[in-house]
N, C-alpha and C positions, 0 to 999 in steps of 0.2 A: 259746476257741480253745486247742488243745493247744500247748504250747511245744515247741521243737526239743529241748530238754534232756530233757523227758519222753519224747519219741519215741526219742531215742538211748539213754537210760539204761534204758528199759523197753519196748523194741520189741515183744517177744513178748507181754508182759502187756497192752500197749495194744491190739494186734490182737485178743487174746482178749476183752478188755473190749468192744471195738467189735462183735465178733461176738455177744456177750451182749446187746448193745443192738439186734441184728438190723440192723446197718448193712451193706448189701450192698457187696462189694468192699473190705472193710477193709484187707486186706493190700496190694492194688493201690494204694489211696489213700496208704497210709503209704510205700510204695516210691516213689511219685511225689514225695512231699514230700522224701524223702531224695535222690532223683535231682536235683530242682531245686536242692536245697541244695548238691549236689556241683557243679552247673553254676555256681552263684553263687560258691562257694569257688574254683573253677578260674579264673574271670574275675577274682576278687579277687587271686589269686596273680599272675596276669599283670599286673594293674594295679600291684601292689606292686613287682614286678620292673622294670616300665617306669618307675615313679616313681623308684626307686633309681638306675636307669641314667641317667635324665634329670637327676637331682640331681648325679650325678657329672660328667656332661658339662657342666652349667652351671658347675660350679666350674673346669673346665678351660678354658672359653672365655676367661675373663679372663686367665689365665696365658698362653695361646697368643697373645692380642693383645699382651700386654706383650712377649713374645719376638719379635714381628713375624711370627709364623706365621699370616698372615691366611687363607691357603687352608684350613689345618687348622681354624682357628677357624670359618670359614664352613661347613665340612663338619660341625663339631660342632653349629653352630646348626641346620643342615638336619636332622641326626639328632634334635636336640631337638624340632624341630617335628613330625617324623614320630612321635616317641614321644608327644607331646601328643595327636596324632590317634588313636594306638593306645589311649591311656588313656581318651579319650572313648568309643571303641568298647567297651572293656572295661566302663566304667561303664554303658553302655547295655545290655550283655549281662547285667550284674549286676541291673539294674532289671527286665529282662524275666524273668529267672529268679525274682526275688523276687516279682514280680506273679503269675507262674504258680503259684508255691508258695503264695502267700496264697489264690488262688482255690481251690486244693485244700483247704487248711486250713479254709476257711470252710464246706466241705461236710462236714467230719468232725465228728460229734457228740462230746459229752463222754463220758468213760469212766466207767461205773457203778462204785460202790464194791462191795466184796466182799459186803456185807450185802444188796445188791439181788438178789432172786430171779430165777432163770432163767425165761424165758417170752416168748412172742411176742404176747400179747394181754392184755386186761383179765381174762380168766378165770384167768390165772396170777398175778394180784395176790394178796397175802396179807393177810387180815384179822388184824391184830395186837391189836386191842382193840375192845370193844363197850361202850357205855354208854347209860344212860337207860331201858333196859327189857330184858326177857329174852324171847327167842323160841325156845322149845323147845331144840333142840340147839345153838343159837347160844351158849348159856351156857358152852360149853366154852372160849370165848376170853375169858370174863369174869374179873373178880377177880384180875387180875395187876397188878403195880405198873407205873408208867410206865417205870421203868428197864428192867424185863424186856420190856415191850412193844416197846421200840425197840432191842433187842439180838437177836443170833442165838439166844439161849437162850429168848427169850420164846415163849409159846404162840401158834400161828398156824394159820389154816386157809385153803387156797386157795379162791378164789371158785368154781372149778369143782366143789368139794365142798361148797359152801354149801347148807344145806337149803332146799328150796323153801318159800315162804310159803303157808300155807293160805288158801284163799279165805274171806272173811268170810261170816257168815250174812246173807241179804238184809236182815233187819230192822236189822242193824248196819252196813249199807253207809253210807259217808260220801261227801259230795259232793266232787269234785275242785275245786281252787282256782279254775279258770276259771268254774265255775258259782257258787261262793261270791262271786267278784268281781262277777259280774252281779247276784246276789241282793242283795248289800249295797252295790252301786254303788261299788266300790272301784277297779276297773281297767276301762278301756274299750279292748279290743283292736281293735275295729273302727274306732274313732276314730283310733287310732294308724296303722292301715293307710291311712286317708284322708289323714292328714297326711304320713306318711313312707313307710309300707309295712309288711309283716309283720315282726314282731320289734321293733317300736318302740311299746310300750304307753303309754297315758296313765293316770296315777294320779290319782284324784279323791277329794276329801274325806278320809274316814277312811283310805283307801288311801294317799294322799299323806302323811298324818300318820304312818302306820305306817312308811313309807319313811324319813321324817325322824327318827323315833324310833330306828330301828335304826342309822342313820348316826351319830347323836349318842351312842347307847349304845356302839357299837363304838369310836368315837374316844375317849370318856371312859375306857373300859377300857384302851385302848392307852396313854393318858396315864398312868393309874395304874401301868402296867407299865414306865414309863420311856421310852416312845417319844416323840420330838419330832415334832409335826405339821408336815407340809409341804403347801403348796398349789401344786402344779406346773402347768405348761401341759399341755393335753390333746392338743396336736399336737407332734410331734418331727421333727427332721431325720434325714437318712440316717445320719449318724455315730452318733446315739443308737440308732437301730434296729439297726445293726451291733454296737454296743457290748454290748447285752444279748442278741443272738442272734435277734431277730425278723426281721432281714434277713440274708441273702437270704430273701425270703418264698416259700419253695418251694411252699407249699400255697395261696397266694393269699388269706390270711385278713385282711390289713391293708387298711384303707381308705386310698387314696392320693390326696392332693390334687395332681394332676399339674402344674397351673400353677405352684404355689409349691414343688413337690417336697417336700411335708411329709406326714406320716402321722398319722392319728388313733390314739391309743394303745389297745392291747388290754388294758393293765393299767398301773397307776401304777408298777409295777416299772421300766418303761422310763425315764421322766423322773427318778424318785427315785434310781435306781442311777447314772444318768448325771451326777448332781451331782458324782460323784467320778471322772469320766473325766479322764485326764491329770493326776491329782493324786498327790502323795506325802504320806501322812498320818503324823503321829507316833504311835508305838505307844501312848502314854499316852492318846490320844483314842479308842482302840478298846476295846470294840466300839461302833460307831456304830449307833444304833437310831432309825430314822425310820418314820413312818406317814403315809399320805395317803388322803384320800377323793377319788375322781374318778369321772366317768363313763367307761365303757370301751366300746370299739367293736370288734366282730368280725364279719367277713362270714359266718362259719360256712358257708363253701362246702361243698356236698355234704350238708348236714344236711336231713333230711326225716322224715316219719312221726310216730308218736305221741310220740316222744321230744322233739319240738320244740313240742308244744302248750302254750299258755298261757305260763307263765313258765319253762318247762323249758329253753328255749334262745332267747336274744335277740341282736339285733344291737347294742343299746345297753342298758347296765345299770350300776347303781351298785355300787361295791366299795371296801372299805377294805383297803389293802395295808400289810403290815409288811415292812421291808427292813433288813437288817443288813450291815455291813462289819466283818470280824473277822480275827483272826490264824489261821493254819492250826492252831495248837495249841488254840484255844478254840472253833473253829467248830462242832464236834460238840456241845459243851455249849450253844452258842447255838441250834443247831437244836432240841435237846430243850426248851429254854425256850420257843421259838416254838410247838412242838407243844403244850406244856402250856397256853400262852396260848389257842390256838384251841380246845382241848378245853374249857377253862374257860368260854369264851363259849357253847358249845353246852350245857354243863351249866346255866349260868345261864338260858338260854332254854328249859330243860326239854325239849329235843328228843332223841329217840332217835338215836344216831349209831354209826358204826363208823369205825375208822381203818385204812387200807390202806397197806401198803408195796408200791409199784408194781414190777412186773417190768421187766426190761431192755427188753423190746419195747413196753411201754406208757408209758415215761417220756418226758418232753419232750427235745428235742434238746440242751438246754444243761445239764440236771440231772445231778448225780453220784449223788444219792439223793433220792427224793421220797415223801412221804406224802400221800395224799388223805384228806379227811374227807367222809363222806357222811351225810346225814340220811335217816331213813325216812319215806316218805309213806304215811300210813295210808289215804288214799283211792285213790292210784294203785298201792299195793302194790309199790313199787319204791324203790330207793335213789337219792338225788339228790346229786351231788357239789356241795360248797359251798366247798371250799378245797383247794388244792395248796400244800404247804409244802416247799420244796426247799433243798438245799445245792448250790451250783454249784462248790465248790472254787475253783480259780484260773481256771476256764474263761472266765467273764465278765470277770474282772479282767484277764486277758491281752488280751482284745479292747479293754477300756476303758483299759488302761495305768493301772489303779488299784493303787497300791503303798503300802507303809508302810515307815517307817524304824524298824528294831529299836532298842529302848532300850539293849541291852547292848553292841552293837558298831557301831551306826549304819549297818548294811548295809540296803540297800533291796531289798525283795522283794515279790512279788505278794501281795495280800490275798485273802481268801475272801469271796464274796458269798452272801447267803441272802435268800430272800423267801417270803412266804406271804399268802394271802387271809385277812383277819381282820375281816369275812368278806365274801363276795359275796352280794348281797341277794336276787336273784330266787328262788332255790330255798329260801332261808331263809323268805321270805315265803310261798311255796307250802306248805312244811311247817307253818309256824305256823298258817296258815288251815285246812289240812286236818286237822291233829292236834288242834286246840283248838275245833272246832265243837261247840256245844251247842244245846239247844232255845232258850235265851235269847239266843244270839249266839255270837260267837267270843271265847274267853277270851284275855286278854293275860297272858303270864308276869309274875310279880311283879317281876322285875328290870327289865322293860321299861316297867312302868306309869308310873313318874315321867317318863319321856321321852315316852310316848304321851299322858299326861294322863287316864288312865282304866284300868279293868280289863276292859273289854269293848267289842267292836265290835258295835253293835246295828243 
């Protein structure tokens, strides 16, 4: 949530940033926030004046009684009672203005950083780095350093200009993962429909082993990188949903347990970040680095067609999340470290990937800057998103009241929050199956073999 200081200090820049994020009615929303703040301040001033007058009258009452001026004392008492009633009304007016202001603030997204490209859709995202293979003209964004890739000077290509993939020769055609899953008895999509519905697959035998191997591999890599593992609840209350920006649920994507007013988490970001809600952290403890494996639940309302087939889009899936709490001065460095960590996982899994810097119109509601990682499916001939790694600046921290105490002057200020998938399993599994199929079976990447207990799915 934006702070009032941000709005007052940088009103024009805030409005321009919201327009870059394609937030309709940006100027109107900001003006409403300022107007409600004006109403609150006016009521506050009236309350303060009434309180001062009441205090002065209260002091006079005793003196008037001592002087025997009973009627004047009674009049002062009556005036004091009236002022108390006025103060109550002013406090109610303040509360109404604050509530109205909060409702508007909750509808306003985060403001994107200057590095975020202009654009209203995924076609305007920029591919800043490609790894794992070369595809014709795509090599133009290869061979740049990580530092350049995540700066304004780095080479990039808009997805609308991305070269089309050539159709493979018939004899080289590969089976999609849903056919491989059936062939090797790895995943039963129909059984999942029987038990729960579409989007809830059942993993069997070697398929279940592959899931467990990936979970253990990702957690082990996170541990090596200094992340503390957390095992959080997978249901959260309203306050937690509001804290990280999943509520209000404008698109109806959260599963809501109405009887208990609890929500199934769409990502471990929600419970893990909420560990620090209403907390003041000593600067010496930062950056805080946590990771968590959880099941994630998303309604995926409005999803249909070929993009949802098989593992491409599920209602329940496994994911390892990395979360950081940091200072404003170090959060950019933290973000780059997280990006390098995710990229390293894809390299160890030997998967072709690209890294996208999302345009303003394709970013999440809460992110200030976001990079997506996509892996290439050699059977589907398309890119599959497997991670979004974001810096939220102070936006989530303001909702959470997550603050830290500076070491140099002991001042308390809002922290920065960051998170990313490291990694989400379904599309990783899809790419591993499709890209590693051979006549003998499906090859397991070397880095994953100790966790899987073999080098091949047969």
